[in-house]
N, C-alpha and C positions, 0 to 999 in steps of 0.2 A: 107819459119819458119819454124823455130819449136815452136811456139809457136800456129798454124794455127794445125798443125797434131794428133795437143791433135780432132780435132771436127775430129771423126768417122764417115763418112758416111755423111758433111755437106747439098753434095749435095743431096743424097735422103729423106733425113729428108726433106727436101723442100718439092721436090715431091709424097713422102707423104705422109707428111699432105694435102697438096693439097689435095690426090687420095680420103686422109678415108671421105672429107670431103664430100663427093660425100654421103659418105652417108644419112644429112639434107635432100639430097633431095629423097632418095632411105626411107628411114622408114613413108615420109608419109603416105602410103598407110589405110597401115597396122595401121597409130595410126586414122585413124580420125577414127577408132571407138574403139577411148585410153577412154573413160569419161563412153562407154558404153559396159565393157565390164568387166565382174571377173578376167575375164580372167588371168593373170599378167605373171606368170611361159607359157603360149603362147605365148604373147605375145612379151617375151624379149628374146623368142623363135628365129621372126620371127622377128627381130630385130639384131640377130645372125647373121643373118643367108643370109641377105639383106646385112648389112657386110661388111663379110666378101666374097661377091658378091661381093661389088663390090670392092674391094681390093683384087682382085686375082694376077693383074698382080707390083710385090713386084718390090719397086726399085734393082739393083743389093747390095749385103750384107746384106741381112732382109733376114734370118732367115723361119720368119712363123711371122703370126700378131694373139691377144689375145682383144679381144673386150668384152668387161666385162659390161652387162645393167641392171644399179640399178631401186628400183621399187621410188614411186613419193611416199610420209611424205601419213602412209599410215590418220591420220587426216585430213587427206584434203576430201570438199565431193561437187564435183564439182561437175555441173547440165552437167548436155546433151549438146552430142553435135555433127555439118552433120559433120565438117570439123574441124578438126589438123589439125597446122602451125611447125614444127619443124626451131627450127632454132640458129644456135653458139650467146650468150651470147657474146655484149661488152669483147673485155679484153682478154676471151677465147676460146684455140682452144683445136684441136682434139689430145692430146697427156698426157699419164697417168693420175691423177685423173683429170678429166673434168668435167664440162656436158650440158646438150645440154633443151635446149625454146622451154616449146610445150604453143601455145598462141590455143582458139580456137578463130577462125573467122567465124564461122557459126553459133549459139545458139541464147539464149534465152536469155542468160544472157552469158557476156562474164568471162575468165578465160584466167591467167599463170600460171603457173610450171613451175619449172621443176627437172631434170629426171640426175641419177648421169650419172655418166662413162667413163669407164676403157678400154683405148687403152694399151698394152702390146707391145711394139716391139720388136721380140729379134731379136739379132745379134750378131755376137762374139765379143769380147771384152776382154778386160782384167781382170782376180779376184788373191787376193792374194789366196797362195798357205797353211801360218800359221798365225798364233796369230798377229801380226804386232806394236812396241809402237810407241807413234806423237817421234818426232827426230828418228827414225829411217832414214838408208841408206839403199835404194832398192839395193836389187840384182838382179839376173838372177832370182835367184832362188827356190823367194823372188809373183813371178806372174807365171803366165800360163792364157793357153787360154780356154773358155767355152765359153758359151748357153749366153746374163746375155740379159733383157727387159732394153733394150737402153735407155724410158723411162723414168721409174724409176724414177729417179731422175731424179732435172733439171740444172746439171753440162751434162757439155759432159763424155757419157766413155772415157778409153781411150783403144783404140787397139792393137799401137806398141811398142814391149818393149824399145828397142830402145828408148826412149822419158820417160820412168821413172826407169831406172838406175841408180843410184847413185848423182837420187833425191831423198829430203830427204820426205817421211811420217807428214806431218801437219796438219792428225789425227789416230787414231786409225780405225784398220781396223779388223773383221773380219775371219777366211780362209772361200771360194766363194765369197768372199764381192768387190761387183762387183767394176771397178779402176776411181774413177771418177778427175778429175783434181781439182777441187776442194780438194781431200787428200793428196795430194803436196804442200808444200810448193812452193808460188811463190820464181824465181830467178831472180834476181839485176842485171840488168844487167849492168848499171851505178853509177859512184855520181850528185848530180847537183855540180853545176862547172865544170865534164871535159867536153871535145870534143867531136859528139858525128856527125855519118854519120845520116843527114835527104833527105830523101827519099818524092819523091812524085810518087804518085802510078797511072796509071789508065788505061784505053781500051787501052792496048797492048803498053805502051809508059813507063816510067821512067824515070826520072832527080833527082836529088842527090847534096846532098851541106853537105859545118860542118854546125852547130853550135850547145851553147854555153846549157850546162843544163841548168836548172832553177830548176828544180826537183831530186827529185830521179826514174831512171828508169828501176821501179817496174812489170815486168811481166804483163800485164793484164793489168793496170793500170796506164790513160793518163800520160805524163809524158807531159813539158810547155818546152818549146826549141826557145833563142833566133839567128834568126840566123845574117846573117852578113852585115846584111841593118840596123838592131838590133832591124827588127821586129816578134814580138814574139806567136808561134805556138801552139797548141795542137795538136800531136799525142801516137803514141802510140807501145813502149817498140818490137822489135822484133828480138832484136839479141845482139851480144856482142857491146856497142856504140851505135845503129843502134836503130833508131824512121821515123817507118812507116805511112806519112798522107796518105789516101784519096783524094779524084777526083775525 
């Protein structure tokens, strides 16, 4: 399915995030002295070394990982603490620019602060070979493979040139800039009112039937489909006159 091809190393990403999450446990020991030490660079080095040790088993396709630990707000004056507990705040993930929470769990005065963290995850993907304007059609010589920071942008990096040649740029691109799915103009697979193939996909099986599109089938956007029995379902356009439903 074409739109699935855009997600570079999706399974590897999930495994990597789980592996990098191990950092939260690894940093606990050195952070126990967090509020008692003024040697922030040494602490950052310790955190980085432990983080790298916890991500030595990189998934396939990832060439290297760089974890950069920032500094807490220097305006904060924290009370002495015998034990600091690191944690991942709700809604945050160890991917790109993020933060790790630190809370004092053993001290006279409890406190909670955040440390900025940047997780750079490198792998091979497409980059532009020259400046490209909005509306330009992608040619084979417009892109090439290079090592990029996969976590630099929220949009997935694209690795296969076959998925972009002939497509239209939705944004201006600079030379050596990583090509992301959001840089490409979304394709429209069908119009409202047209007959589409509705495919329900489950674990190890799929069932298909015809239906009528009630909305345009734009790549990456949900489409409403009326089945032959009159039921209205919502699925994702997955190709020419094709909509998929996940069971």
